[in-house]
N, C-alpha and C positions, 0 to 999 in steps of 0.2 A: 504494500500500500504506500501511496505517496503522502508525505507530510507537507502541509501547506501552512505557512505562517500567516496569521490574520492580523491586519492593521486597518484601523479607520481613524480619521481625524475627528469623528463624531463622538469619541470617547477619549479620556485622558491618555496620553502616551505612556507606555510602560517605562518605569524608572528602574534602571538596572538591567541585568543580563537575562531578561525574559521578554516574552511577547504578550500582547493582549489576549491572544488565543492561538491555538494550533488545531488544524482540522486534519484528521486522519480518516480516510474513507468517508463515511457519513456521520462521523462523530466529531464533536467540537469540544475542546477542553479550554476553558477560559481561565484567565488569572483572576485574582481577587480584585474587586472594585471598591473604591471609596466614593464618597459623595462629592467628588471634585467636578467642578464645571470644566468641560474640555476646552472652552474658549478662554476663560480667565485663569484657570488653574487654581481657583479659590475653592476652599471647602464650603459647602452649603451651610447655612446657619441653622442649627437645631437638628435633633435626631430625625424628625419626620422628613425634613428637606434633604438631609444627607441620605436617608434610606431611599427616597424617591429618586434622587440623582444617581445613586449607585445602580438602581434598576434601569434607569434610562441609559446609563453607560453600558451595562450588560446587554440591553436590548440592541444598542447600536453595534456592538461587537458581533453579536449573533447574526444580525442582519447582514453585516459585511461578510460573514461566513456562509450566507445562504440559509440561515436557520432562524428560529424565533423562540421567544419565551415559552410558547406552547409546547415545544418539543423538549424542554428541560426535564431531565429525569431526576436529578438531585442537585441541591446546592447547600452550602453551609453559610450561615450568617453569624458573624462574630461581633459581639458587643463588648465594650470596655467594662461596662458596669451593668448590674441587674436593674438599676434604677430606670433604664431606658427600655426594658423588656416589654412592659405593657403597651407603650406607645408604638413600638415596632410591631408587636403581635397584632395590634388593632389595624395597622396598615396592611398586613398580610392576610387578614381574614376576610 
């Protein structure tokens, strides 16, 4: 199978020695996404806005790979503190 590196300017550029995503066959493996605005490079203000922006970034990367959020099998969401858990859970339900 061929490995294809995925990049889009509609999501923040990868910082460091990794890519936004890698596509192998019909599977796409994305890197972790923060709530960074891809135009300004600034972190969105507040956990709700950061979560929303992180998903927008993920969606843009998947689109560049010819995929969509509807095809996601699993994802991990990391929070710094449990104080934000309820707000993020409400966005995902």
